[in-house]
C-alpha positions in Angstrom: 0.0 0.0 0.0 2.9 2.4 0.8 4.3 1.9 -2.7 0.9 3.0 -4.1 0.9 6.1 -1.9 4.5 6.9 -2.9 3.5 6.6 -6.6 0.6 9.0 -6.1 2.7 11.5 -4.3 5.3 11.4 -7.1 2.6 11.8 -9.7 1.0 14.7 -7.8 4.4 16.5 -7.5 5.2 16.0 -11.2 1.7 17.0 -12.3 1.8 20.2 -10.3 5.3 21.0 -11.7 4.0 20.6 -15.2 1.0 22.7 -14.6 3.2 25.5 -13.2 5.5 25.3 -16.2 2.7 26.0 -18.6 0.3 28.2 -16.5 0.9 31.0 -14.0 -1.1 29.1 -11.4 -3.2 26.0 -10.8 -6.3 28.2 -10.8 -5.5 29.4 -14.3 -5.0 25.8 -15.5 -8.4 24.9 -14.0 -10.1 27.8 -15.6 -8.5 27.2 -19.0 -9.4 23.5 -19.0 -12.8 23.5 -17.2 -11.7 21.8 -14.0 -13.0 22.5 -10.5 -10.1 24.2 -8.8 -11.0 22.8 -5.4 -11.0 19.2 -6.6 -7.7 19.7 -8.5 -6.2 21.4 -5.5 -7.1 18.6 -3.2 -5.6 16.0 -5.6 -2.4 18.0 -6.0 -2.0 18.7 -2.2 -2.7 15.1 -1.2 -5.9 15.9 0.7 -7.7 13.5 -1.6 -5.9 10.3 -1.5 -7.8 8.7 -4.3 -8.5 10.1 -7.8 -9.9 8.0 -10.6 -7.5 6.9 -13.3 -9.7 8.8 -15.7 -9.4 12.0 -13.8 -5.6 11.6 -13.6 -5.5 10.7 -17.3 -7.6 13.8 -18.2 -5.4 16.1 -16.2 -2.3 14.8 -17.9 -3.9 15.0 -21.3 -4.8 18.7 -20.7 -1.0 19.2 -20.3 -0.2 17.2 -23.5 1.3 14.4 -21.3 0.7 10.7 -21.6 0.0 8.7 -18.4 1.6 5.4 -18.1 1.0 2.7 -15.5 3.6 0.0 -15.4 3.4 -3.3 -13.5 6.7 -4.7 -12.5 7.7 -8.1 -11.1 
């Protein structure tokens, strides 16, 4: 379970970094892409531990990023 939480924390950090590279703020990103800033803020700040894969995929797609999930043995 800890690995999953670490993966989400890493994803949140990278996603926020990419947002701030392309937009002056998370709020501007949300306004430009039609997202609820409260929901996105909770996801990025770790206040919402779960986000659907579709939501994470959609956020990445709005930044022209591809989301990859890799299973390792």
